[in-house]
C-alpha positions as CSV (number, residue, x, y, z in Angstrom):
1,M,21.2,-29.6,-16.0
2,N,19.9,-26.0,-16.3
3,D,19.0,-23.2,-13.8
4,Q,15.3,-23.4,-14.5
5,T,13.1,-23.9,-11.4
6,V,11.8,-27.4,-10.9
7,W,8.0,-27.5,-10.3
8,S,5.1,-29.8,-10.7
9,G,2.5,-28.7,-13.2
10,I,-0.2,-31.2,-12.5
11,T,-3.4,-29.6,-11.2
12,D,-6.0,-31.3,-8.9
13,D,-8.7,-28.6,-8.7
14,P,-9.2,-24.9,-9.2
15,E,-7.5,-24.1,-5.8
16,S,-4.3,-25.7,-6.9
17,V,-3.7,-23.6,-10.0
18,T,-2.5,-20.4,-8.5
19,A,0.3,-22.0,-6.5
20,I,1.5,-24.0,-9.5
21,V,1.6,-20.9,-11.7
22,K,3.6,-18.9,-9.1
23,A,6.0,-21.9,-8.7
24,A,6.6,-21.9,-12.4
25,M,7.6,-18.2,-12.3
26,A,9.7,-18.6,-9.2
27,G,13.0,-18.4,-11.2
28,T,12.4,-14.8,-12.2
29,Q,15.7,-13.0,-11.6
30,D,14.2,-9.5,-11.6
31,A,12.8,-9.1,-8.2
32,R,10.4,-6.2,-9.1
33,L,9.1,-8.2,-12.2
34,R,8.5,-11.2,-10.0
35,E,6.6,-9.1,-7.4
36,I,4.4,-7.5,-10.1
37,V,3.5,-10.7,-12.0
38,D,3.0,-12.7,-8.8
39,T,0.6,-10.1,-7.5
40,L,-1.1,-10.0,-10.9
41,V,-1.6,-13.8,-10.8
42,D,-2.9,-13.6,-7.2
43,Y,-5.5,-10.9,-8.0
44,G,-6.3,-12.1,-11.5
45,H,-7.1,-15.6,-10.3
46,A,-9.1,-14.3,-7.4
47,F,-11.1,-12.2,-9.8
48,L,-11.9,-15.2,-12.0
49,K,-13.0,-17.2,-9.0
50,Q,-15.1,-14.3,-7.6
51,V,-17.1,-13.6,-10.8
52,K,-17.1,-17.3,-11.8
53,L,-16.2,-16.5,-15.4
54,T,-17.8,-18.9,-17.9
55,D,-16.0,-20.3,-20.9
56,E,-18.0,-18.1,-23.3
57,E,-17.3,-14.9,-21.2
58,F,-13.6,-15.8,-21.1
59,E,-13.6,-16.1,-24.9
60,R,-15.4,-12.8,-25.3
61,G,-12.9,-11.1,-23.0
62,L,-9.9,-12.5,-25.0
63,A,-11.6,-11.3,-28.2
64,F,-12.1,-7.8,-26.7
65,L,-8.4,-7.6,-25.9
66,R,-7.4,-8.9,-29.3
67,D,-9.7,-6.3,-31.0
68,T,-8.2,-3.6,-28.8
69,G,-4.8,-4.4,-30.0
70,H,-5.9,-4.5,-33.7
71,A,-7.5,-1.1,-33.3
72,C,-4.1,0.5,-32.7
73,N,-2.2,2.2,-35.4
74,A,0.4,5.0,-35.8
75,R,-2.2,7.6,-35.2
76,H,-4.4,5.9,-32.6
77,N,-3.7,3.9,-29.4
78,E,-6.8,2.0,-28.3
79,V,-4.8,0.2,-25.5
80,V,-4.1,3.6,-23.8
81,L,-7.7,4.6,-24.3
82,L,-8.9,1.4,-22.6
83,S,-6.6,2.1,-19.6
84,D,-7.9,5.7,-19.5
85,V,-11.7,4.8,-19.4
86,L,-11.2,2.2,-16.8
87,G,-9.5,4.7,-14.5
88,F,-6.1,2.8,-14.5
89,S,-4.2,5.7,-16.0
90,T,-5.6,8.3,-13.6
91,L,-4.9,6.0,-10.6
92,V,-1.3,5.4,-11.6
93,A,-0.8,9.1,-12.2
94,L,-2.1,10.0,-8.7
95,L,-0.2,7.2,-7.0
96,N,3.0,8.5,-8.5
97,N,2.3,12.3,-8.3
98,S,0.4,12.9,-5.1
99,D,1.7,13.2,-1.6
100,A,1.7,15.4,1.4
101,S,3.9,18.0,-0.3
102,E,2.6,20.9,-2.3
103,R,3.6,19.5,-5.7
104,T,1.1,19.7,-8.5
105,P,-1.0,16.6,-8.9
106,G,-0.4,14.4,-11.9
107,A,-2.9,13.5,-14.6
108,L,-2.9,10.9,-17.3
109,L,-0.8,11.3,-20.4
110,G,-3.6,10.3,-22.7
111,P,-3.6,8.7,-26.1
112,F,-2.7,11.8,-28.1
113,Y,0.8,12.7,-26.9
114,R,3.4,12.9,-29.6
115,G,7.1,13.5,-29.6
116,G,8.8,16.1,-31.7
117,S,6.8,19.2,-30.8
118,P,8.1,22.4,-32.3
119,V,10.3,24.6,-30.0
120,Y,9.0,28.1,-29.3
121,E,10.2,31.2,-27.5
122,N,8.1,32.3,-24.5
123,G,5.1,34.3,-25.6
124,Q,4.9,32.7,-29.1
125,S,1.8,31.0,-30.5
126,I,1.3,27.3,-30.8
127,A,-1.7,27.9,-33.0
128,S,-1.0,28.1,-36.7
129,A,-1.9,31.3,-38.6
130,G,-5.6,31.5,-39.2
131,S,-6.6,29.0,-36.5
132,P,-10.2,29.5,-35.6
133,G,-11.4,30.1,-32.0
134,A,-11.1,32.6,-29.3
135,P,-7.4,33.6,-28.6
136,L,-5.9,32.4,-25.3
137,F,-2.8,33.6,-23.5
138,M,-1.3,31.5,-20.7
139,R,1.2,32.7,-18.2
140,S,2.8,30.3,-15.7
141,R,5.7,29.7,-13.3
142,V,7.4,26.4,-12.5
143,L,8.4,26.2,-8.8
144,D,9.9,23.7,-6.5
145,T,8.2,22.6,-3.2
146,S,10.0,25.4,-1.3
147,G,8.6,28.0,-3.7
148,Q,11.8,28.7,-5.6
149,P,11.7,29.1,-9.3
150,V,12.9,26.2,-11.5
151,A,14.9,27.6,-14.4
152,N,15.4,26.0,-17.8
153,A,12.6,23.4,-17.3
154,A,11.4,21.9,-20.5
155,V,7.6,22.4,-20.8
156,E,5.7,20.4,-23.5
157,V,2.2,21.6,-24.3
158,W,-0.6,20.1,-26.4
159,Q,-4.3,20.6,-26.7
160,A,-7.4,19.9,-28.8
161,S,-8.7,22.6,-31.2
162,P,-11.9,24.7,-30.6
163,V,-13.8,22.0,-32.3
164,G,-12.4,19.3,-30.1
165,L,-9.9,17.6,-32.4
166,Y,-6.2,17.1,-32.0
167,E,-4.3,17.8,-35.2
168,N,-3.5,14.1,-35.8
169,Q,-7.3,13.5,-36.0
170,D,-8.0,16.5,-38.3
171,D,-6.6,16.7,-41.8
172,S,-7.5,20.4,-41.9
173,Q,-4.9,21.2,-39.2
174,P,-1.1,21.5,-40.0
175,D,1.1,18.8,-38.5
176,R,1.8,19.4,-34.8
177,N,-0.6,22.3,-34.6
178,L,-1.5,23.3,-31.1
179,R,1.7,21.5,-29.8
180,G,4.8,23.2,-28.5
181,R,7.9,23.0,-26.3
182,F,9.0,25.9,-24.1
183,H,11.8,26.5,-21.6
184,T,11.4,28.4,-18.3
185,D,13.5,31.5,-17.8
186,A,15.6,32.3,-14.7
187,Q,12.4,33.1,-12.7
188,G,10.8,29.8,-13.7
189,R,8.3,31.6,-16.1
190,F,6.9,30.5,-19.4
191,S,4.1,31.8,-21.5
192,F,2.4,31.1,-24.8
193,R,-0.4,32.1,-27.1
194,S,-3.0,29.6,-28.4
195,V,-6.7,29.3,-28.9
196,R,-9.2,28.2,-26.3
197,P,-9.6,24.4,-26.5
198,A,-13.0,22.6,-26.5
199,G,-14.0,19.5,-24.8
200,Y,-14.4,16.4,-27.0
201,P,-15.5,12.8,-27.1
202,V,-12.8,10.1,-26.9
203,P,-12.7,7.9,-30.0
204,I,-15.6,5.5,-30.0
205,H,-15.1,3.6,-33.3
206,G,-13.4,0.6,-31.6
207,P,-14.0,-1.8,-28.8
208,V,-13.6,0.9,-26.1
209,G,-16.6,2.7,-27.7
210,A,-18.6,-0.5,-27.5
211,L,-17.7,-0.9,-23.9
212,L,-18.8,2.7,-23.0
213,A,-22.1,2.1,-24.8
214,A,-22.7,-1.1,-22.9
215,Q,-22.0,0.8,-19.7
216,Q,-24.4,3.6,-20.7
217,R,-21.5,6.1,-20.3
218,H,-21.0,9.3,-22.3
219,P,-17.6,9.6,-24.0
220,Y,-16.8,13.2,-23.3
221,R,-13.8,15.0,-21.8
222,P,-14.0,18.5,-20.4
223,A,-11.8,21.2,-22.1
224,H,-8.2,21.1,-21.0
225,I,-4.6,21.6,-21.9
226,H,-1.9,18.9,-21.4
227,F,1.6,19.5,-19.9
228,V,4.8,17.5,-19.5
229,I,7.4,19.4,-17.4
230,V,10.9,18.0,-17.2
231,A,13.7,19.6,-15.1
232,D,17.0,18.4,-13.7
233,G,16.7,17.3,-10.1
234,H,13.0,17.0,-10.2
235,A,10.4,14.3,-10.8
236,T,8.8,14.7,-14.2
237,L,5.2,16.1,-14.0
238,V,2.6,14.9,-16.5
239,S,-0.5,16.9,-15.9
240,Q,-3.5,18.8,-17.3
241,V,-5.2,22.1,-16.6
242,F,-9.0,22.2,-17.0
243,A,-11.3,25.1,-17.9
244,D,-13.3,26.1,-14.8
245,D,-16.5,26.5,-16.9
246,A,-16.1,23.3,-19.0
247,E,-19.0,21.0,-19.6
248,H,-18.5,17.5,-18.2
249,L,-16.0,18.8,-15.6
250,D,-17.6,16.5,-13.0
251,S,-18.0,13.5,-15.3
252,D,-14.8,13.2,-17.3
253,V,-14.9,9.9,-19.1
254,V,-11.3,9.1,-18.1
255,F,-11.6,10.4,-14.5
256,G,-8.8,12.9,-15.0
257,V,-10.1,16.0,-13.3
258,N,-8.4,16.9,-10.0
259,R,-9.8,19.9,-8.1
260,R,-6.3,21.4,-8.0
261,L,-6.0,21.2,-11.7
262,V,-9.0,23.4,-12.5
263,G,-7.8,26.8,-13.9
264,K,-9.8,30.0,-14.4
265,F,-10.1,31.0,-18.0
266,E,-10.8,34.7,-17.7
267,R,-12.4,36.6,-20.5
268,Q,-10.7,39.9,-21.5
269,E,-12.1,42.7,-23.5
270,P,-10.7,43.7,-26.9
271,G,-7.7,46.0,-26.7
272,T,-6.8,45.2,-23.1
273,G,-4.2,43.2,-21.3
274,P,-1.4,41.0,-22.8
275,L,-3.2,40.4,-26.1
276,A,-4.4,43.9,-26.7
277,D,-3.3,43.5,-30.3
278,A,-5.7,40.6,-30.9
279,G,-8.5,43.0,-31.7
280,V,-11.1,40.7,-30.3
281,A,-12.2,39.4,-26.9
282,Y,-9.9,36.7,-25.6
283,Y,-9.0,34.6,-22.6
284,T,-6.2,34.5,-20.1
285,L,-5.1,31.5,-18.0
286,D,-2.7,32.0,-15.1
287,F,-1.6,28.7,-13.5
288,D,1.6,27.7,-11.7
289,F,3.2,24.3,-11.4
290,T,5.1,22.9,-8.4
291,L,7.6,20.1,-9.0
292,A,8.8,17.6,-6.4
293,E,12.5,16.6,-6.1
294,G,13.4,13.4,-8.0
295,T,14.9,12.0,-11.1
296,P,13.5,13.2,-14.4
297,T,12.0,10.7,-16.8
298,Y,10.6,11.0,-20.3
299,P,7.2,9.6,-21.2
300,T,6.9,7.4,-24.3
301,P,4.6,8.8,-26.9
302,P,1.7,6.4,-27.5
303,I,1.4,7.5,-31.2
304,D,3.8,8.7,-33.8
């Protein structure tokens, strides 16, 4: 005798399947796992009934999922990309990072986040020497919902280059170029130098690209910078800041643009302001982040 749930697996018609499947899973000890999978079965079976999926369509769907997995490698995660272009990633980010408080909204992590970013002092550059593009200087504060500074918060930053490529996509860039980790000072401040990012198309060489083409959708993201902010006593913030003049700001392929995450990239004349030594026109970005109380977590990098 074992502890497995006893259930009858004999079906009579389509309407009998859902109850039989849920009965088979009734022995799940993890209550949250049972809730999630039970609900997935409920909605998944309802979906199949609603669209009346044919055998051929079901096979094509399974092949699409298989091909999505096969398209993943150490430098590319097609599964995350699929979640992004279907709006799943953005919805989860907003469900977990939006409420009536003044905290900064979350945004999707994306398929290009990597661990092991180099650690910099405030004010240093995340762009390697000789990186092309207009210089950018960002100044920021990390605050709690009462407006008090959050000291010693770890801030991870990453962005695409001025030609719209992350360094893991571009052999001409040094490893982990345009990525960095900073810590806020006693006043919650951090700052860094970089180059102004460009918008870019998401990878379209795999099944997700074929799906976008079938839907007659463009593959572009507006110019933005990614942030992960981790601090003791606060919920981790995964977010992005978008250029206010970026193309495709109102049609982001992954639905990531939130009005509160649009920052102003201000053009500065040569020889003025915080990058007076640049010798060329440059941009500044001032944007503050507000963290909610909570337990910090650490996102899992989708690529190496």
